[in-house]
N, C-alpha and C positions, 0 to 999 in steps of 0.2 A: 688590176689585181696585184701586179708585181710591186706596186707602190705600197700595198697594205700588208703583203705577206713576205716572208723571208725563209728561204730554204738554205741551211748552212752547209749541207753536204752529206756524204755517206755516214751512216750511223756507226759503221764499224771502224773505218780508218779516218774519217773526217774530210776526205778529199772531195772537192766539188766535181771533179772529172773522173771519179772512180768508175772503172768498168769491170772490176774484179768481183765485188760483192753484190749479191742480188738484193736490191732494196725491197722486193716484194715479200721476202720472208723475214723481214726485220721483226724482232720481238716487240719493239716499241717504235712503230712508224712515226709517232708524233715527236720523237726526239729531233730537235733542230728545226721544227716548224714553228715559226713565230708569227703571231697574228695580232692585229690591233685589238685592244681590250674590249672595245665596244662591239666589234664584230663578233669576237669570241663569246661575249655575253649574250648576244642576240641568238647565236646558234645554240648555246646552252639552254636558253629559255625555251627555244622551239622544241628541243629534244625533251626537256622536262615536261612540257605540256603534252607531248605525245605519250610519254610513259605514264603520266598521271591519268590521261583519259582512256588510253587503250589497255594498260596493264593494271594500274593500281585499283581501278574500279572493281575488278574481280579478285585480284591477287590479295588485297588487304583483307578480304573476307575469309581467306584460307589460312593465312599466317601473317604475323607481323615481322618475321625474320626478313632482313633486307638482302640476303645473299643472292637470290635470283635476280633481283632488280640491279644489284651492283654488277653482276656478270653482264647483264644487258647493257648497262652503261659502258662497261669496258669494251664490249664488242661494237657498240655504236661509235665509240671513239676510235677504235682500231680501223673500222671500215671507212669512216670519214677521213681519217688521216691518210689512208692509202689513196682515197679519191683525190684529196687535196694535193698530194705529192705528184700524182699523175697530171693534175690540172696545171701545176706550176711548170711542167715540161712542155706544154703545148705552145706552138707558135700561133698566137691569137690573131696576128695580122693576116697570116695566110688562111687561117680557118675562117675568118670573117669575110675576107675579100674573095676567096676562091671557092668557098663552099656554102656558107650561110646566106650571104647576099644573093648569089645566083639562084639559090633555092627559093628565097623569098620573092625574087623577081619572076621566076617561072610561075609561082603560085599566083602572083598578081596578074600576070599575062593571061593565064587560063581563066581566072574568075572574071576579069574585065572584058574578055571576049564573049562572055555569055555561055561558054561551054561548061558542061557539068564535069568536074574533075573526078578522077578515080579516088575515092576516099581511102585514106589510110585505115587499116583494119581497126585501129584503136579509136577512130573517130566515128565509127558506125553507130554505136550505142554504148551505154554505161557498162553493160555486162562485158562487151567485147573489149572495152578499155581496161577494165580490171583484169581480164584474162591476159591481155597483152602485157600489162605492167607486171603481173605475177611471173609470166614467162621471162620477161626481160630481167627481173630481179633474180630469178633462178639461175640465169646464165652468168650474171655479174657477181653473185655472192662468192663463188669459189675464187674469184680474182681479187677480192678485197678482204676476205677473211682467211684465217688459218685453216688448213685442211682438216685438222682434228675437230674443228668446230662445225664445219659443214657436213661432216659425216653423221652428226646427230640429226635425225630426220625431224624430231619434234622442235628442236631449237632452230633448225633451218626454216621450217614452216613459219614459226613465230617471227623470226627476223624478216622473212620475206613479206609477211603481212604488214609489218611495221613500215618497211621501206616502200612497198607497192601502194598500200592503202592510205598511208598517212604522209609520207614524204613526197613521193613522185606524183601521186594523184593531186595532192594539195598544190604542188608546184605547177602542174599543167593547168589546173583550174584557174590559178591566178594569172598565168601567162596568157590564157585564152580569153580572159575577161576583156570585153571591148574597151572599157575605160583604161585599163592597164596597158593594153596594146596600143591604144592611141597615144598615151603618155610616153611610152617607149619610143614610138615613131617620132614624136616631137623632139625628144631628147637626142635622138640619133641624127635627125635631119635639120635641126634648127640651131640657133646660137644660144638657146636656153640651156642652163646648167642646173644640176641638182644642188640643193642647199648643202653647205659644208657641215661636216660633223663638228660637234662642240669640241673645243680645244682640250677638255678634260673628260675622262682620263686619257692623256696622250702618251701612251706607252704600249709596248707589245708583250704578250705573254705566250707561253707554250700552248699549242693548240688544245683547247678544251681541258686546260690544266685543272680547273676546279670541278669539272663535270663528274669525275670519278673519285673526288675527294670530298665527299659530303660530310661536313662536321656534325650535322644533325639530320639523319635520314628522315625524310618526310613519311616514309612508309612504316616507321615505328610509332607514329602518333595514332592513338586510338580515335575512332570516329566520334565526333561530337554529336550525340543523339538529341541534345536538348537545345539545338539552335532553332528556337521557335520565335515567331513574330508575336510581340506582346498584344497587339491589337487583335490578332487571330485568336489568341487564348482568351482574351476578355469577351470576345463575341460568341464563343462557344460555351454553353452553360456547363457542360461536363468538365471541360478543361479548366474553366474558371473555378469550379468547385474543388477540383484536385489541387489547383494552385493555392487556394485559400487554406485548405487543410495542411498543405506543406508549410505555408507561412505561419500558421498557428503553432506548429511543432517547433519552429525555429525562433518564434517570438518576434517576427518581422512583419506582422500583418499590417502595421501602420504604413509600411512602404507602399502597399497596394492603394491605400486611401490617398496617400500623397501623390502617387502617379495619376490617379483619377482627377484630383484637384488641379494638377498641372495641365492635364489634357483639356479640362474645361476652359482654362484661361488661355492657353496658347496652342491648343490642338486643332481640331477640325475646322472651327470657325475661321481661324486666322490662316491656317496652313492649307486649307482646302483649295482655294482659288489659285494659290501659288503652285501647288502640285499639278493642277489642271493646265496651267500655263506651260510648265515644264514638259508635260506629256504632249501638249500640242506642238511645242517646238521640236520634240523628238520625232513626232509623226511627220511634220513638215520637212525635217532634215532627211528622213528616210525616203520620202517621196522625191525630194530633190536629187538624192543620190541615184535613185532608180531612173530619173530622167536625164542624167548626165550624158550617157553615151549617145542617146538620140539627139539631145540638144547640141552636143559637140559635132555630130555628123551634119546636122542641119546648117550650122554656122560655116562649115568648111566645104560643103558640097559644091559651092560655086568656084572654089579655088582648087580643089583636088578631089576628083571623084573616087580616089582610092579609099577615102575614109568610109564610104558606103560599104566597101567590100568587107571590112573587118568588123561589121556589126553582127555577123552570124557566128554564134558560138561554135557550131559544128565545123564551119570552114576555118575558124580560128584554131580549133583543135587539129585540123588537117595540117595547117602550117606548123603548129607547135610540135607535133609528133614527127614531122619531116625533119625539122631542125634538131629535135632530140636525137633522132637516129644518127644524124651526122656527128653530133657531139659525142655520142656513145662510142662510135667507131674511132673518133679522134682520141678519146680517153683510153680506149682498149683496142689498140691496133692489132692485137693477136686474134681478135674476132674475125678480122678479114681473112686470116689464114685458114679459118674454119668455114669460109664460104658465106659469112654473114655480110649482107649488103644493106645499104640504106634505101628506104622507100622514096622514090622521086615523085614529084607532082606530074 
């Protein structure tokens, strides 16, 4: 991470070893945080997708004013920048060797012995998982947001649901996926390396610099109600009649006849089999992806029985949340002063 990110120092005085000013109350915690452009764009796209699916689906029906969305963008950037600043101060060598690896080895020892582990509270079921993530987010929000923002109960609940239900839940689901977990183990224990990023754009930008500087807010665009499939319209008598009446009023009825002629020449007869082939390939690809974890385990069972252990999503969640607890305590050491401890296997 240190090769991709750069923290230039205190926002107030600029010193890298400043102990006078409190960085947790900085008005702009992203100041001095430089991140690779491609990584920054990936984070921005992820947040934009969350806002579009979780907020814009209902907010755009109330108003087209972007002020509320812009405030959410600002708070997401503020919280993420504070998290990143904390992450840059972690001794990752010590965290991995002294905490994460021993935790993973204990998990492996318990499972391989055939004993039934005491499940993490979040690994019991989906409802318990969401309850745990909401509680965790409630504890962390005051540590990454300004106090005047967390005092607003409505805003706090909304941000909590965003982080718990869309960020943290999505992250744990991905990490607990057997295929992803197998791939991470291979990368960590073998000589294989990840493919290098493209050389362009090879520069760094301020953290989420363009996320809160939208030149054209997507929430000001009106919904396009006439995004209809032409074939669907032509197959429905009522819709076809309405289309013909509209084309008559505009003098473009000949376009409909032209489309029908083109469809007869190059449409269903020639394109049908090709579409079927594409669909068959997609179905075969989906079936192959579903078989990847089991196939991978079967190939490696003779070499390493540990691969059988990580095929259970519930046990994977047990490991993921045990590691997550350790990372949270490393990011927020003040929680240990409040008596918060990690759950061990």
